[in-house]
ROSE-595842 format. One line per field, with one value per residue: chain; y, z, x of N, C-alpha, C in turn. Coordinates in steps of 0.001 Angstrom, whole numbers, plus 500000, padded with zeros to 6 digits. Each point is the difference from the previous one (the first is absolute). Last residue first. Layout:
REM residues N
chain <- (A  ...)
n.c2 <- (Y  ...)
n.c3 <- (Z  ...)
n.c1 <- (X  ...)
ca.c2 <- (Y  ...)
ca.c3 <- (Z  ...)
ca.c1 <- (X  ...)
c.c2 <- (Y  ...)
c.c3 <- (Z  ...)
c.c1 <- (X  ...)
This chain:
REM residues 173
chain <- (A  A  A  A  A  A  A  A  A  A  A  A  A  A  A  A  A  A  A  A  A  A  A  A  A  A  A  A  A  A  A  A  A  A  A  A  A  A  A  A  A  A  A  A  A  A  A  A  A  A  A  A  A  A  A  A  A  A  A  A  A  A  A  A  A  A  A  A  A  A  A  A  A  A  A  A  A  A  A  A  A  A  A  A  A  A  A  A  A  A  A  A  A  A  A  A  A  A  A  A  A  A  A  A  A  A  A  A  A  A  A  A  A  A  A  A  A  A  A  A  A  A  A  A  A  A  A  A  A  A  A  A  A  A  A  A  A  A  A  A  A  A  A  A  A  A  A  A  A  A  A  A  A  A  A  A  A  A  A  A  A  A  A  A  A  A  A  A  A  A  A  A  A)
n.c2 <- (514760  495397  497303  497634  500502  497996  497763  496372  494840  495141  496905  500977  504484  501315  499557  503304  504063  500012  500638  504439  502700  499440  502289  504509  501000  500046  503465  501384  497712  501164  503926  499839  497928  501284  499451  498470  497291  495458  498772  500155  496542  496000  499695  499248  495652  497138  500245  497921  495336  498300  499607  496115  495899  498818  498217  501764  504601  501303  499656  503417  503908  500069  500719  504334  503095  498731  498342  496921  501748  503873  500163  497298  501516  500136  500255  498876  499530  499302  499248  500716  504961  502794  501904  496341  496544  499936  500553  502196  500968  502574  500641  502410  503322  504665  502115  502086  498128  498028  495440  495685  495614  494919  495962  496356  501124  503562  500270  502092  504924  503260  497881  497867  499624  503461  499250  495945  496425  498539  497998  500496  499708  500866  500269  500307  501624  501493  502386  498529  497070  495509  495226  497862  502442  501924  503597  504509  501321  497317  495484  498791  498391  500161  500417  502640  500796  496203  498917  502223  498299  496360  501047  502037  497226  497494  502157  500751  496514  499396  502943  498988  496857  501387  501994  497996  500108  504650  504159  504465  504923  505509  504814  505591  504597)
n.c3 <- (493583  501447  500124  498273  494548  495453  495214  496160  498103  499430  503446  502664  501411  504027  504117  501227  501695  504478  503281  500826  502552  504650  502264  500922  503618  505025  503103  500534  503191  504517  501607  501160  504225  503982  502453  502319  499319  498860  495979  495865  499028  498406  495477  496789  499332  497246  495315  497985  499450  496422  495854  499328  498871  495854  498598  502620  499360  496252  500384  502127  497518  496896  501618  501226  496452  495512  495538  498894  501592  499042  496978  501575  504865  505613  505764  505050  505651  504904  505604  504606  503296  504467  503837  501838  497424  494529  494224  494978  494261  494861  494119  494684  496427  501654  504662  504481  504343  502780  502117  502581  503231  502807  502644  499116  498773  496786  494910  496404  499305  496365  495204  494959  495332  497112  497585  496436  498641  503431  503065  504240  504200  505229  504410  505456  504150  503536  498204  498613  497866  497393  498634  496480  498119  500399  503051  498270  496035  497870  498516  497453  496726  495774  498045  502515  501191  501438  505148  504353  504557  500627  498928  503251  503310  498708  499764  503992  501736  498147  501302  503795  499633  498420  503213  503455  500713  500676  500041  502406  500965  500736  501029  500688  502163)
n.c1 <- (499719  501829  505210  503629  501357  501933  502733  499806  499961  501300  501616  503723  500017  497746  502194  503140  498337  498800  503337  501481  497100  499997  503355  499412  496692  499824  499257  495408  497383  500649  497992  495432  498915  503226  505031  504171  504144  499962  497878  502508  503063  498239  498823  503411  501560  497376  500407  503629  499573  497496  502064  502632  497780  496651  495802  496395  499201  497390  495337  497669  499172  496446  495583  498658  499033  496989  498323  496575  495690  496799  496271  496244  498486  500514  500843  502344  500582  502934  501262  501152  500335  498755  497562  496851  500587  498266  499406  498307  499433  499432  499753  500088  500176  502118  501981  499840  498229  495464  497402  496779  500026  499803  499037  496725  495475  499549  500389  497246  498915  500553  498786  500334  498822  501667  504122  501108  502764  503813  504397  503860  504110  502368  503649  501414  503412  503871  504653  504854  504687  501520  500348  496569  495582  495651  499111  500576  496593  495851  496677  495191  495294  495766  495954  495500  495478  496971  499617  500916  500830  503003  504486  502761  501862  503793  504039  502369  502665  504242  503527  502467  503436  504284  502944  502987  504921  502679  504097  501481  498476  498689  497072  499355  497779)
ca.c2 <- (501346  500235  500935  499094  500606  500617  500367  501256  501127  500712  499579  498653  499824  500276  498973  498759  500260  499846  498568  499290  500412  499329  498464  499911  500245  498732  499783  500931  499684  498624  500242  500592  499345  499732  500768  500646  501399  500142  499698  501203  501141  499947  500160  501393  500809  499714  500585  501460  500378  499962  501151  501097  500167  500535  499394  498607  499794  500242  498925  498825  500192  499958  498520  499189  500212  500579  500954  499389  498762  500289  500963  499342  499605  500554  499493  500849  499423  500989  499540  498600  499323  499443  501026  501277  499364  500432  499301  499794  499666  499565  500084  498789  498752  499699  499325  500925  500396  500785  501335  500763  501221  500826  501054  499452  498769  500461  499237  498569  499290  500276  501050  499669  498813  500419  500700  501182  500439  500077  500363  499249  500701  499168  500681  499154  500212  498627  500413  500727  500618  501479  500494  499318  499715  498944  498780  499455  500676  501059  500539  499729  500599  499610  498830  499946  501348  500031  499225  500662  501234  499533  499256  500990  500866  499088  499815  501186  500157  498914  500360  501202  499310  499324  500947  499728  498943  499009  499141  498952  498749  499021  498722  498717  499428)
ca.c3 <- (500280  499307  500622  500974  501353  500438  501351  500230  500273  498667  499365  499731  498765  498840  499861  499477  498671  499274  499867  499252  498631  499517  499868  498999  498545  499221  500078  499116  498623  499685  499768  498674  498722  499974  499020  500657  500214  501136  501188  500180  500306  501366  500774  500016  500757  501423  500429  499993  501090  501225  500032  500231  501499  500183  499035  500228  501277  499722  499187  500819  501002  499266  499594  501185  500667  501423  500114  499512  500662  500917  499466  499020  498745  498677  498907  498856  498776  499002  498678  499882  498706  499160  499159  500710  501337  501151  501165  501015  501268  501172  501211  500749  499251  499138  498766  498890  500179  498848  500258  498776  499705  499004  500701  500178  500970  501389  501011  499707  501218  501038  500730  501364  500651  500461  501317  500074  498610  499990  498641  499385  498780  499138  498846  498826  499404  500030  500906  499614  501161  500007  500495  501060  499517  498958  500776  500692  501056  499551  501078  500267  501317  500501  499188  499756  499726  498697  498896  498775  500016  500514  498982  499058  500550  500142  498689  499541  500808  499536  498723  500292  500555  498891  499202  500074  499101  500843  499322  499181  500689  498885  500580  499175  499694)
ca.c1 <- (499502  498793  499036  499447  500257  498812  499965  500725  499128  499833  498768  500111  500796  499117  498958  500650  500474  498866  499714  500972  499940  498868  500305  500989  499530  500193  501471  500746  499538  500542  501416  500228  499514  498583  499124  498891  500249  500855  499149  499019  500712  500412  498791  499618  500987  499807  498862  500252  500887  499228  499158  500888  500243  501281  500797  500129  500674  501542  500490  500131  501133  501206  500275  500100  501276  499847  501105  501179  500368  501110  500881  500943  499225  500488  499100  500150  499508  499535  499798  500528  499654  501099  500482  500010  499805  500948  499556  501004  499276  500849  499387  500336  499917  498827  500435  500407  501339  500352  500754  500509  499271  500648  500803  501435  499994  499885  500917  499968  499763  500934  499474  500740  499354  498696  500157  499137  499558  498579  499627  498865  499575  499183  499347  499794  498700  499192  498974  498834  499398  500083  501179  500719  501334  499950  499777  501145  500580  501004  500736  501512  500374  501387  500340  501359  500482  500550  499251  499968  499130  498655  499275  499621  498972  498907  499572  499279  498700  499101  499397  499011  498716  499294  499225  498557  499556  499246  499022  500686  500305  500384  500539  499819  501195)
c.c2 <- (500644  501383  500234  500851  499099  500543  500759  500353  501326  501205  500719  499484  498432  499706  500168  498843  498733  500217  499798  498489  499258  500274  499392  498539  499720  500161  498704  499611  500847  499591  498639  500188  500589  499410  499614  500707  500657  501456  500270  499743  501235  501175  499922  500155  501453  500828  499750  500694  501457  500355  500116  501404  501163  500304  500421  499260  498496  499752  500245  498817  498777  500031  499900  498542  499165  500123  500590  500782  499466  498711  500208  500914  499276  499557  500823  499346  500898  499177  501138  499441  498641  499341  499515  501105  501166  499095  500388  499296  499738  499690  499454  500334  498743  498638  499642  499291  500786  500502  500607  501327  500647  501277  500910  501016  499422  498840  500394  499187  498499  499220  500257  501282  499666  498883  500401  500567  501284  500479  500001  500602  499081  500727  499003  500728  499113  500167  498745  500529  500897  500572  501517  500587  499225  499571  498896  498616  499228  500719  500914  500676  499596  500719  499563  498724  500116  501444  500057  499230  500550  501144  499391  499296  500959  500815  499135  499807  501198  500113  498990  500450  501139  499371  499334  500987  499708  498933  498994  499089  499080  498776  499185  498904  498741)
c.c3 <- (498665  500184  499157  500932  501010  501468  500358  501424  500242  500221  498728  499299  499658  498653  498781  499801  499464  498426  499086  499841  499144  498559  499392  499749  498976  498547  499271  499947  498993  498547  499703  499747  498768  498727  500213  499032  500581  500296  501403  501182  500306  500526  501498  500920  500125  500888  501436  500516  500137  501167  501256  499978  500370  501402  500197  499153  500357  501176  499790  499250  500904  501072  499353  499582  501286  500582  501360  500133  499389  500604  500826  499350  499009  498911  498790  498825  498892  498862  499050  498549  500031  498790  498977  499090  500960  501179  501132  501167  500991  501159  501151  501418  500861  499456  499130  498690  498776  500213  498675  500438  498680  499938  499068  500723  500213  500963  501390  501121  499855  501282  501241  500933  501293  500778  500682  501463  500107  498600  500005  498643  499258  498860  499134  498849  498705  499584  500198  501071  499452  501315  500243  500366  501130  499506  498964  500722  500619  501162  499420  501206  500265  501277  500333  499197  499613  499608  498760  498911  498655  499923  500386  498823  499031  500538  500124  498570  499489  500740  499532  498748  500378  500530  498823  499074  500120  499058  500942  499266  499187  500791  498889  500687  499365)
c.c1 <- (499612  499401  498801  499040  499245  500221  498698  499882  500820  499031  499769  498859  500133  500885  499247  498973  500674  500364  498717  499660  501074  499876  498807  500440  501180  499814  500295  501468  500825  499712  500715  501404  500334  499608  498621  499046  498792  500146  500636  499045  499020  500670  500380  498711  499642  500957  499785  498753  500254  500900  499091  499152  501013  500362  501478  500955  500104  500789  501530  500519  500080  501208  501308  500349  500268  501348  500063  501215  501366  500383  501353  500968  500942  499018  500286  499096  499798  499420  499591  499795  500588  499389  501174  500409  500294  499641  501005  499326  501108  499157  501040  499315  500321  500044  498870  500489  500428  501448  500288  500668  500574  499119  500735  500811  501301  499977  499899  500788  500202  499843  500933  499558  500641  499264  498683  500183  499129  499629  498330  499592  498947  499589  499520  499251  499794  498584  498919  499234  498881  499348  500097  501245  500745  501302  499859  499809  501109  500529  501057  500492  501478  500145  501459  500374  501456  500467  500816  499209  499770  499016  498669  499222  499412  498786  498709  499415  499192  498654  498935  499370  499015  498597  499330  499203  498470  499520  499404  498953  500848  500478  500274  500716  499696)
């Protein structure tokens, strides 16, 4: 079952701490690190997972065990051209570190959607209401994610159009 929590004003501080820890270990491997995902949008209910996006000029310079000391484990989630590291507290995911190459940074869907939701509170409200409704229905992870797809696609297309970009599918299948 998916848990969606009310917005927690401490999420930005959790990100700042994670960012500092990640940069201390990554050294010069990352040129940018940003807070993305629902926890980066003030007022938005979210799964309480801090999503961190990092720009790595060379993905090969980011070994799978680099963040082991911070509790992050590399996971293969089937999306080519990017890396994912997950940090857990027991069985509960607390952080995602998404590492992107330069070719997937400026037009990155996670960054674009988060910025759009921060700019347009009414869009964030619609998204938050849907997330709460789906979570309250008892949906599991994949069903929950798929049930959000139409609205995420709509919001992502609007965000991309505002930047002069063509629509792009939100699923990486």
